[in-house]
C-alpha positions as a printed Julia matrix, in Angstrom:
514×3 Matrix{Float64}:
  10.36  -10.31   15.56
  12.07  -13.5    14.51
  15.23  -13.18   12.5
  15.46  -14.62    9.03
  17.64  -17.41   10.32
  15.0   -18.46   12.83
  12.32  -18.1    10.2
  14.11  -20.45    7.88
  14.68  -23.0    10.59
  11.0   -22.91   11.48
   9.46  -22.65    8.06
  11.67  -24.12    5.35
  10.95  -27.77    6.12
   7.22  -27.12    6.05
   7.53  -25.14    2.85
   9.52  -27.83    1.09
   6.97  -30.45    2.09
   3.84  -28.44    1.32
   4.63  -26.32   -1.74
   4.0   -27.73   -5.2
   7.14  -27.88   -7.3
   5.88  -25.45   -9.91
   8.07  -22.4    -9.67
  11.25  -21.83  -11.59
  13.02  -21.96  -14.89
  12.78  -25.75  -15.25
   8.98  -25.57  -15.23
   8.85  -22.31  -17.17
   6.56  -21.08  -14.41
   7.12  -17.76  -12.71
   5.47  -17.62   -9.26
   5.18  -14.37   -7.34
   3.54  -13.64   -4.02
   2.31  -10.81   -1.8
   0.23  -10.7     1.36
  -2.77   -9.1    -0.37
  -5.95  -11.02   -1.09
  -6.95   -9.89   -4.57
 -10.67   -9.19   -4.44
 -11.05   -8.99   -8.24
  -8.64   -9.14  -11.19
 -10.63   -6.38  -12.93
  -8.61   -3.18  -12.57
 -11.71   -1.02  -12.9
 -13.29   -2.61   -9.83
 -10.31   -3.44   -7.66
  -7.65   -0.79   -7.19
  -5.1    -3.03   -5.48
  -1.61   -2.9    -6.91
  -1.75   -6.64   -7.55
  -4.78   -6.19   -9.83
  -2.92   -3.47  -11.71
   0.15   -5.66  -12.17
  -1.85   -8.55  -13.57
  -3.83   -6.14  -15.77
  -0.63   -4.89  -17.38
   0.37   -8.47  -18.16
  -2.95   -9.69  -19.56
  -4.57   -6.53  -20.96
  -3.8    -3.74  -23.39
  -4.96   -0.16  -23.23
  -5.1     2.29  -26.13
  -1.74    3.86  -25.3
   1.42    2.45  -23.71
   3.77    4.52  -21.57
   7.29    3.14  -21.65
   8.28    2.38  -18.02
  11.85    3.55  -18.57
  11.46    6.62  -20.81
   7.85    7.59  -19.94
   7.27    8.06  -23.69
   3.72    7.5   -24.94
   3.63    4.79  -27.6
   0.89    3.31  -29.81
  -0.68    0.16  -28.42
  -4.3    -0.64  -29.38
  -4.43    2.83  -30.87
  -1.93    3.38  -33.68
  -2.26    7.16  -33.91
  -4.3     9.99  -32.41
  -5.02   13.68  -32.68
  -7.1    16.31  -30.93
  -9.76   17.39  -33.43
 -10.64   20.2   -31.05
  -9.95   20.87  -27.38
 -12.53   18.28  -26.29
 -12.45   15.67  -29.07
  -9.71   13.05  -29.33
  -9.76   10.95  -32.51
  -7.89    7.65  -32.44
  -7.05    5.16  -35.19
  -7.1     1.57  -33.95
  -4.85   -1.37  -34.64
  -6.16   -3.96  -37.07
  -5.71   -7.72  -36.87
  -5.79   -7.92  -33.05
  -7.75  -10.67  -31.32
  -9.05  -11.0   -27.79
  -8.09  -14.07  -25.78
 -11.48  -15.61  -26.56
 -10.72  -15.42  -30.31
 -12.99  -12.48  -31.17
 -11.65   -9.62  -33.27
 -10.84   -6.28  -31.68
 -12.54   -3.23  -33.17
 -13.92    0.22  -32.38
 -17.11   -1.07  -30.77
 -15.05   -2.75  -28.06
 -13.39    0.55  -27.17
 -16.68    2.42  -27.09
 -18.47   -0.23  -25.09
 -15.72   -0.56  -22.47
 -15.11    3.14  -21.9
 -18.77    4.15  -22.06
 -19.57    1.51  -19.46
 -16.92    2.48  -16.9
 -17.42    6.23  -17.5
 -21.14    6.02  -16.72
 -21.94    7.67  -13.37
 -23.55    4.48  -12.04
 -20.74    2.13  -13.08
 -19.25    1.93   -9.55
 -15.81    2.21  -11.11
 -13.35    2.69   -8.23
 -10.85    5.31   -9.44
 -13.21    7.78  -11.08
 -10.52   10.27  -12.12
  -9.43    7.85  -14.86
 -12.79    8.03  -16.64
 -14.7    11.01  -15.24
 -13.33   13.23  -18.02
 -15.09   11.15  -20.7
 -18.51   12.32  -21.87
 -18.9     9.54  -24.42
 -17.0     7.47  -26.97
 -18.26    7.49  -30.55
 -17.61    4.79  -33.16
 -16.52    6.42  -36.44
 -15.8     3.19  -38.31
 -14.5    -0.29  -37.48
 -11.07    1.04  -36.56
 -11.6     4.65  -35.55
 -13.17    6.21  -32.46
 -13.73    9.69  -31.14
 -13.49   10.25  -27.42
 -15.56   13.25  -26.44
 -14.34   14.86  -23.24
 -16.51   16.86  -20.87
 -13.84   19.57  -20.81
 -10.25   20.0   -22.0
  -8.28   17.19  -20.35
  -4.5    17.63  -20.42
  -3.93   14.35  -18.57
  -5.99   12.29  -21.05
  -3.01   10.27  -22.32
  -2.12    9.32  -18.75
  -5.64    8.05  -18.19
  -5.63    6.06  -21.44
  -2.26    4.39  -20.87
  -2.13    1.24  -18.76
  -4.97    2.03  -16.4
  -7.75    1.68  -18.99
  -7.83   -1.88  -20.37
 -10.15   -2.62  -23.28
 -12.58   -5.56  -23.11
 -14.85   -7.07  -25.79
 -18.2    -5.4   -26.41
 -20.81   -6.85  -24.06
 -18.13   -7.95  -21.6
 -20.13   -6.92  -18.56
 -23.44   -8.37  -19.75
 -22.84  -11.49  -17.65
 -22.27   -9.6   -14.4
 -24.41  -11.2   -11.67
 -26.9    -9.36   -9.52
 -26.03   -9.31   -5.82
 -27.8    -7.87   -2.75
 -27.05   -4.21   -2.06
 -26.6    -2.6     1.35
 -30.0    -0.9     1.06
 -31.92   -4.11    0.46
 -32.02   -3.72   -3.32
 -29.81   -5.55   -5.81
 -26.85   -4.3    -7.82
 -24.7    -5.67  -10.63
 -21.35   -7.01   -9.45
 -19.28   -5.87  -12.42
 -16.01   -6.96  -10.79
 -17.19  -10.57  -10.74
 -16.57  -10.86  -14.5
 -13.03  -12.03  -15.17
 -11.15   -9.86  -17.69
 -10.93  -10.94  -21.32
  -8.19   -8.93  -22.99
  -5.72   -8.74  -25.87
  -2.47   -8.66  -23.89
   0.75  -10.72  -23.73
  -0.77  -13.18  -21.24
  -4.27  -14.59  -20.82
  -6.11  -15.39  -17.61
  -6.68  -19.12  -17.23
  -7.56  -19.45  -13.54
  -8.61  -17.19  -10.71
  -9.28  -18.3    -7.13
 -10.55  -15.32   -5.16
  -8.25  -14.41   -2.3
  -5.83  -17.23   -3.14
  -4.27  -17.29   -6.6
  -4.37  -16.19  -10.22
  -2.8   -17.9   -13.24
  -1.76  -16.29  -16.51
  -0.5   -18.21  -19.54
   1.45  -16.91  -22.48
  -0.64  -15.64  -25.38
   1.03  -17.23  -28.44
  -1.02  -15.03  -30.77
   0.0   -11.7   -29.24
   0.29   -9.21  -32.06
   3.57   -8.2   -33.65
   4.7    -4.65  -33.12
   3.42   -4.18  -29.58
   5.63   -1.81  -27.56
   5.35   -4.36  -24.75
   7.29   -6.84  -26.88
   6.74  -10.57  -27.18
   6.28  -12.36  -23.85
   8.82  -15.02  -22.96
   7.89  -16.97  -19.82
   5.2   -19.6   -20.35
   3.17  -19.25  -17.15
   2.84  -16.64  -14.4
   1.14  -17.52  -11.1
   0.17  -15.08   -8.37
  -0.23  -16.46   -4.84
  -1.54  -14.83   -1.69
   0.82  -15.6     1.19
  -0.24  -13.47    4.13
   2.69  -14.19    6.43
   5.87  -12.29    5.37
   8.07  -14.9     7.03
   6.47  -17.64    4.97
   7.05  -15.56    1.84
  10.74  -15.36    2.7
  10.95  -19.07    3.35
   9.23  -19.8     0.03
  11.54  -17.62   -2.04
  14.6   -19.16   -0.34
  13.42  -22.72   -0.97
  12.23  -22.07   -4.53
   8.48  -22.36   -4.01
   8.19  -18.71   -5.08
  10.34  -16.84   -7.62
   9.62  -13.24   -6.63
   8.58  -11.27   -3.56
   8.76   -7.62   -2.61
   8.59   -5.62    0.6
  11.49   -7.53    2.12
  12.19   -6.06    5.59
  15.52   -4.24    5.94
  16.71   -6.65    8.62
  16.32   -9.58    6.19
  17.57   -8.04    2.95
  21.27   -8.49    3.68
  20.98  -12.16    4.57
  18.89  -12.88    1.49
  21.44  -11.08   -0.64
  24.09  -13.51    0.58
  22.19  -16.49   -0.82
  23.47  -17.9    -4.08
  20.01  -18.57   -5.54
  18.6   -15.04   -5.07
  18.98  -11.51   -6.38
  18.06   -8.65   -4.02
  17.37   -5.16   -5.38
  16.03   -2.01   -3.68
  14.33    0.78   -5.59
  12.02    3.76   -5.0
   8.35    3.57   -5.94
   5.38    5.85   -6.5
   3.37    4.39   -3.62
   2.68    6.74   -0.72
   1.6     5.93    2.81
  -0.57    8.35    4.78
  -3.27    8.82    7.39
  -6.73    9.85    6.23
  -8.43   11.85    9.0
 -12.14   12.59    9.19
 -11.77   16.37    9.1
 -15.22   16.79    7.54
 -16.98   14.92   10.33
 -18.39   12.2     8.1
 -18.45    9.89   11.14
 -20.02   12.58   13.35
 -18.51   15.13   15.7
 -15.16   13.55   16.61
 -11.74   14.89   17.63
 -10.68   14.69   13.97
 -12.8    17.73   13.09
 -10.48   19.92   15.21
  -7.44   21.15   13.27
  -5.4    21.15   16.48
  -5.97   17.42   16.9
  -5.0    16.75   13.3
  -1.84   18.84   13.69
  -1.08   17.01   16.94
  -1.28   13.69   15.13
   1.11   15.0    12.49
   3.64   16.18   15.12
   3.34   12.94   17.11
   4.8    10.66   14.41
   8.54   10.32   13.76
   8.28    9.79   10.02
  12.04    9.85    9.54
  12.56    7.0    12.01
   9.82    4.86   10.44
  11.18    5.5     6.95
  14.8     4.78    7.79
  14.47    1.94   10.28
  11.35    0.12    9.21
  10.45    0.78    5.57
  14.1     0.68    4.54
  16.22    1.37    1.5
  14.7     3.36   -1.34
  11.97    4.91    0.84
  11.71    8.63    1.57
   9.67   10.82    3.89
   6.53   11.99    2.11
   6.07   15.77    2.12
   2.76   16.21    0.32
  -0.28   14.26   -0.88
   1.39   13.36   -4.16
   4.66   11.94   -5.47
   7.38   14.42   -6.41
   7.89   12.99   -9.92
   4.26   13.69  -10.84
   3.32   16.78  -12.8
   1.86   19.4   -10.47
   3.13   17.84   -7.25
   3.87   20.72   -4.88
   6.2    19.65   -2.07
   6.92   23.11   -0.62
   4.04   22.82    1.85
   3.64   23.05    5.62
   5.63   20.33    7.37
   5.04   18.9    10.83
   8.36   17.81   12.35
   8.39   15.18   15.06
   7.62   16.99   18.3
   5.67   14.92   20.87
   5.6    17.75   23.39
   4.0    20.07   20.86
   1.55   17.31   20.02
   0.55   16.99   23.68
   0.17   20.77   23.99
  -2.09   20.9    20.92
  -4.23   18.07   22.29
  -4.58   19.87   25.61
  -5.51   23.1    23.82
  -8.19   21.16   21.92
  -9.64   19.86   25.18
  -7.94   16.46   25.31
  -5.19   16.8    27.95
  -5.4    13.07   28.65
  -5.78   12.09   25.02
  -8.64    9.98   23.72
  -9.49    6.59   22.3
 -10.21    6.13   18.61
 -10.66    3.24   16.11
  -7.62    3.0    13.87
  -8.21    1.22   10.56
  -5.48   -0.27    8.37
  -5.09   -2.97    5.75
  -1.51   -3.24    4.52
   1.96   -3.67    6.06
   0.85   -4.15    9.65
   4.27   -3.39   11.21
   4.12    0.13    9.75
   0.64    0.71   11.16
   1.72   -0.57   14.57
   4.7     1.8    14.55
   2.4     4.76   13.83
   0.07    3.63   16.62
   2.93    3.47   19.11
   3.81    7.1    18.4
   0.18    8.16   18.82
  -0.16    6.27   22.09
   2.94    8.04   23.39
   1.05   11.37   23.26
  -2.2     9.97   24.64
  -4.08    8.93   21.48
  -5.04    5.34   22.14
  -5.78    3.78   18.78
  -7.73    0.55   18.62
  -6.13   -1.2    15.64
  -8.69   -2.75   13.3
  -6.56   -4.46   10.67
  -8.7    -5.65    7.77
  -8.39   -6.91    4.23
  -9.01   -4.13    1.72
 -12.35   -5.54    0.59
 -13.57   -5.27    4.18
 -12.1    -1.81    4.81
 -13.27   -0.25    1.57
 -17.02   -0.29    2.45
 -16.24    1.28    5.82
 -14.43    4.16    4.12
 -17.18    4.7     1.58
 -19.81    4.34    4.29
 -18.53    7.13    6.57
 -17.2     4.75    9.23
 -13.49    5.57    9.61
 -12.06    8.34   11.8
  -8.41    7.47   11.16
  -7.37    5.14    8.36
  -3.79    4.21    7.49
  -3.88    3.94    3.72
  -1.57    3.59    0.75
  -1.98    4.8    -2.81
   0.17    4.0    -5.82
  -1.38    6.46   -8.31
  -1.7     3.56  -10.76
   1.73    4.68  -11.97
   0.28    7.94  -13.34
   2.71   10.85  -13.65
   0.12   13.48  -12.83
  -0.9    14.83   -9.42
  -4.56   14.34  -10.33
  -4.12   10.63   -9.65
  -4.18   11.15   -5.88
  -5.82   14.56   -5.59
  -8.72   13.51   -7.78
  -9.24   10.4    -5.68
  -9.09   11.95   -2.22
 -10.13   15.59   -2.53
 -12.91   15.95   -5.07
 -15.88   14.81   -3.02
 -15.71   11.16   -3.97
 -16.35    8.39   -1.43
 -12.73    8.57   -0.19
 -12.76   12.33    0.46
 -12.8    12.92    4.23
 -11.83   16.59    3.86
 -14.77   17.85    1.77
 -13.19   21.25    1.17
 -15.08   23.04   -1.6
 -12.24   25.47   -2.32
  -9.74   22.62   -2.74
 -12.2    20.73   -4.91
 -12.75   23.71   -7.2
  -9.03   24.37   -7.62
  -8.43   20.74   -8.52
 -11.34   20.63  -10.97
  -9.96   23.68  -12.74
  -6.45   22.18  -12.76
  -7.77   19.08  -14.51
  -9.53   21.03  -17.24
  -7.12   23.78  -18.24
  -4.45   23.23  -20.88
  -2.29   26.09  -19.56
   0.64   24.24  -17.99
   1.67   27.01  -15.62
  -1.92   27.62  -14.54
  -2.28   23.91  -13.77
   0.85   23.96  -11.62
  -0.37   27.03   -9.71
  -3.77   25.45   -9.02
  -2.27   22.19   -7.79
   0.1    24.21   -5.62
  -2.73   26.13   -3.95
  -4.73   22.96   -3.35
  -1.85   20.94   -1.94
  -0.7    23.8     0.29
  -4.16   24.12    1.84
  -4.42   20.34    2.32
  -1.15   20.51    4.29
  -2.08   23.68    6.2
  -5.32   22.1     7.38
  -3.68   18.73    8.06
  -6.58   17.03    6.32
  -4.42   14.0     5.6
  -1.02   13.2     7.13
   1.65   12.13    4.59
   4.03    9.53    6.06
   6.46    8.06    3.55
   7.01    7.07   -0.06
   7.66    3.36   -0.21
  10.97    1.95   -1.2
  10.69   -1.62   -2.27
  13.23   -4.33   -1.7
  12.73   -7.19   -4.12
  14.09  -10.71   -3.75
  13.83  -12.97   -6.77
  15.17  -16.1    -8.41
  18.73  -15.67   -9.7
  17.65  -17.34  -12.96
  15.16  -14.53  -13.57
  15.99  -11.53  -15.74
  13.58   -9.04  -14.17
  13.69   -5.27  -14.85
  12.97   -3.22  -11.71
  11.19    0.01  -12.7
  10.38    3.05  -10.5
   6.64    2.93  -11.21
   6.19   -0.18   -9.0
   4.23   -1.81  -11.79
   6.15   -5.07  -11.86
   6.11   -5.41  -15.65
   6.25   -9.2   -15.69
   5.64   -9.35  -19.44
   9.25   -8.08  -19.76
  10.71  -10.84  -17.56
  12.79  -13.65  -19.05
  14.71  -16.66  -17.85
  18.47  -16.28  -18.14
């Protein structure tokens, strides 16, 4: 790997010549970049962290959770109460306008939530909306959300991750060919129209997205009044080019700075470098259920061998860097119900080889290995697997290419990440991966039933006990292999007053120029 110094020598001249002089305080334009190609800016239909970040900046949900205190605050809803254990009544804010100039009212809430909650909506993270039976309009500024069952995590689902669009928003969704020869509506092709601090003015799929300040953003929002005039997101796939761009001023903000580069960037007068923990976890999803057929992954000994083969501590310390921690369970410790006292698989390559031999693979085997994010981390995992005889064929794809393979029963091992959408409840990840949705490669009915009960009981201690049982069995069976919780090292323009928060949301609406 080239050092930062070599990177700058190779890339800075090109960057200075090629990059438009848009970024920075003088142009009141905040430019940020990651390697991810955003496949849609609609949070409901693209679960990439980048879509979530831009959604927070341009959209409002009914409830706001303060990123520092975790307190629930009124946003589009001004007050709420449970009428009974399955009926949530909410009073809505008056005088709010969408970015297209239309007035916000109760019909918008009902239309948005009823659409995404419908079983055929193709909404990606179903746990956010699956609890909703229907939303009823009471009057212009009051709705009732009828839940299918008591839902203790309802406020989590309604804060941040559930933007509200104008009624009829999805009516313009185009029809596109489906995999089975029929057609389907591409809901994610409709750009969001929201009420938030910034409004979407340009979106180039896979390349860039532009937000401009909303001068009419309503007074009294817990998000506050936005300050910076324009925010631009750019896809820059090469991490070295990202570094060169932030050094030369073509970009104001990057994250995921490698540990070996952080110190040198910190020495530069024009940059601030900060490391912080996140809620994003990295893990291996293994086809324990045999969705791809009868493969080695259906044998618990193989799955346990994979777990023992990987030195998670070394990857976390030497590669992921400051702020990261070894992941113990399929959740994040700060989330309600996250049980971390589960079976662990310490690094033991000899035990891994013995388990493989016991399973009938003394010489190992070959297997496709799918990944989509942070390639150096995936390659490190692969090197450990190869050392015990598991020869992974790395198939590194963009998320929009990998996602259909996962849903279509075509991945035996997938190196994935999940950020829980910032939700402080274990249901964020457990509901996504272990309740028989398209991403569930375990298909354990007992685990599913425990989790379903945990999501529908209001007894706090009972919920904890149910999550504990489910997460312990997931670990015992080595259905998925937790790797690490990301730490993020940020490098950004010294002129930027940017609050780093532990939810990895990148709340750009709070950023200001110094």
